[in-house]
C-alpha angles and dihedrals in degrees: 000000000000119000115223116212112237116221117257119259091245090053089050092051091051093051091049091050094048089047092056093046093054090050094053113112114250117268119230125195122227136189116270118216117193118190090339098311129106111249130218087229121083130214119228125217115213122174092344094310125115116224123198120205112246089229087071095057102072089064086060092052093260115137112217124198127173134189148121091024093307130106117200126201122194126186122222146131120326115266112251118242122237112268118251119261089227128081106281118233116254120251112268090208123237122348124358128093095314090065097047110117103226143133100290137194146128135278110297093015114125111234120198126191097180094271110039134032114210136174136173110234103180144004118203139161115258141180130223106262098165098076097256094122091229094138120202124001144143130278120215111198112204138180120207127187135182105252095188134083094244138071108262144163128226089232092059094050101048106276099113130180094249096038123130121277123168144179116211125204133200094251090060094257120130134195125213101163112115131160090219094200111178089001093113089055091054095049090054098042115112111235124195124214110304095004121128147153145227122241135169116214108211107210129186140183119263091245120037113261132202112263093245093051090054093048088050090057109060111186119252103199139013124206125199110189114223108183115221093245132118125189109252091233093065112091126199091007117120147138120266096201133061093242116027096192117116126238120184123193103218094194093071132055131199 
């Protein structure tokens, strides 16, 4: 009778581990948004469950400690971010653009509300060249891109032609006057996934000001309103933040 050699215990264990790994569902990475900003970290979906890296938790005020096979999470106050090296804008007091709860960032920083990606690329003094007799003002150059997997329009997702846009200043003043030339065409343009456009908002004071006075009054913040409204015909499109409007601090740059 022939003796059949049985596999060693360690070989059996290795085979079982290999079999288990091969049967695990594939993991897929997803974009992680922390407090309205896209993080460098990624979440991973395994078996229908979303896993967030521990390294992302301290920015939310969660203390993480690991050791001896135990991971401990402790809630607390959110960690303060480092102050900007540029001169901060003065507080405008209660109400106004400074108090708007929006997706916030600096010049050149991409902001994402779950539907649109937006950034301010440049702030420059301008003069009315369209014959409105508005005089001098400030131009806010922006770039907007479709952040969804579908073809959508601004007008169908809360950014409308006559929506609010404001410039805020350190003295508490704010401007809302804008010629909006060509803006209506932008709000109704169909943009495929990842597509976008450049546009410059041309904003002026309510009452015409001397050129020197405008130059001596640089804007501090820019607000672009995004109503929390999605056309009912759009499926699987939605905001990932409580207030999808964009607010950009024009005193800092990334």
